[in-house]
Structure formats: structure tokens, C-alpha cells
C-alpha positions in Angstrom: 132.9 91.4 93.5 132.5 95.1 94.5 130.9 97.5 91.9 133.3 100.4 91.7 131.8 103.9 92.2 133.2 104.9 88.8 130.8 102.3 87.2 127.9 102.7 89.5 127.5 106.5 89.0 127.1 106.5 85.2 124.6 103.6 85.4 122.5 105.4 88.1 121.9 108.3 85.7 120.0 105.9 83.3 118.0 103.8 85.8 114.8 105.8 85.4 115.1 105.7 81.6 115.7 102.0 81.6 112.6 101.4 83.8 110.5 103.8 81.7 111.4 101.9 78.5 110.9 98.5 80.2 107.4 99.6 81.4 106.4 100.9 78.0 107.5 97.7 76.3 105.4 95.6 78.7 102.3 97.0 77.2 103.3 96.8 73.6 101.0 95.2 71.1 103.6 92.9 69.6 104.4 89.7 71.5 108.0 89.7 70.4 108.6 93.1 72.0 107.0 91.9 75.3 109.2 88.8 75.3 112.3 90.9 74.7 111.1 93.2 77.5 111.1 90.3 79.9 114.8 89.9 79.3 115.4 93.6 79.8 113.3 93.6 83.0 115.3 90.7 84.5 118.6 92.5 83.6 117.5 95.8 85.1 116.2 94.1 88.2 119.4 92.3 88.7 121.4 95.5 88.1 119.2 97.4 90.6 119.5 94.7 93.2 123.3 94.6 92.9 123.5 98.4 93.1 121.6 98.3 96.3 123.5 95.5 97.9 126.1 97.1 100.2 128.4 94.0 99.9 128.7 94.8 96.2 128.3 98.6 96.1 129.6 101.4 98.3 127.0 102.4 100.9 126.6 106.0 99.5 126.1 104.6 96.0 123.6 102.0 97.2 121.7 104.8 99.0 121.6 106.9 95.8 120.5 104.0 93.7 117.6 103.3 96.1 116.6 106.9 96.2 116.5 107.1 92.4 114.4 104.0 91.6 112.3 103.3 94.6 110.2 106.4 94.3 109.7 105.7 90.6 108.6 102.1 91.3 106.2 103.2 94.0 104.6 106.1 92.1 104.8 105.2 88.4 105.1 101.4 88.6 102.8 100.2 91.3 100.1 102.8 90.5 100.2 101.9 86.8 96.9 100.8 85.1 98.9 98.1 83.2 98.8 94.8 85.1 102.2 93.6 84.0 103.8 96.9 85.0 102.4 97.0 88.6 103.1 93.3 89.0 106.8 93.8 87.9 107.1 96.9 90.2 105.8 94.9 93.2 108.2 92.1 92.3 111.2 94.4 92.2 110.3 96.1 95.5 109.9 92.7 97.1 113.3 91.6 95.8 114.8 94.7 97.2 113.3 94.0 100.6 114.8 90.5 100.5 118.4 91.6 99.7 120.3 90.4 102.7 123.0 93.0 102.5 120.7 95.9 101.8 121.8 98.8 104.0 119.2 100.2 106.4 120.3 103.6 105.3 118.9 102.8 101.9 115.4 102.6 103.3 115.6 106.0 105.0 114.2 107.8 102.0 112.3 111.0 102.2 108.5 110.0 102.4 107.5 113.1 100.6 109.3 111.7 97.5 106.5 109.2 97.0 103.7 111.7 96.4 
């Protein structure tokens, strides 16, 4: 089922905020928060993967979604000092590389974006 642009665009605005909250919760002192965060991370990862899958999302929307989150994952996530954050970031980037219908255009991001 195709994700309509009218739904993808409002979600894209909040992707960085969702990942920021998810990363903060991974390092929380309370175990219940960390357990709930695992559910949030799975949901956000699934959403991100679907937004970047061109069989489910318009190519331009998939490109925008990739350009929003990939730089964040590569700079804030993978470079994090918190083990669970960088492991999750690497996992999401690996999942994105395995998406069969991921548009090649999605990977043509500006390298200067990554610091």
C-alpha cells in the first residue's frame, strides 16, 4: 500500500525529534523507560524504512526522508558515546541499505551534510 504524500510530509517534519527522544531514552536510568524505548525504536525504524521504500512512498518523498534522517544517524547516532545509541544507528543504516526498493536517488545525498 502506497504512503500518500499528504501523510508522508507531516511525518517527515518529526523524524529528527522522534529519533532524538528515542536516543535519549536509550540511556535512561530506569529500565522501564529503556524497555518502552525499544518499542519506540522499532516503530520509528519501520516507519523510516517504509518512508524510504519507493514501492510504498513517492520517490521525491523517499529522497526527502532519507536526507532528513541519514545525516542525523551518521553524525549524532553512530558517533554517540552511548553503546545502545550507536548500535541502534548502525542497525537502522544497515536496514536502509537492505531495503530492496530503495531508490538509488535516496543515496545521492550531499556528503557535506555529514560533517
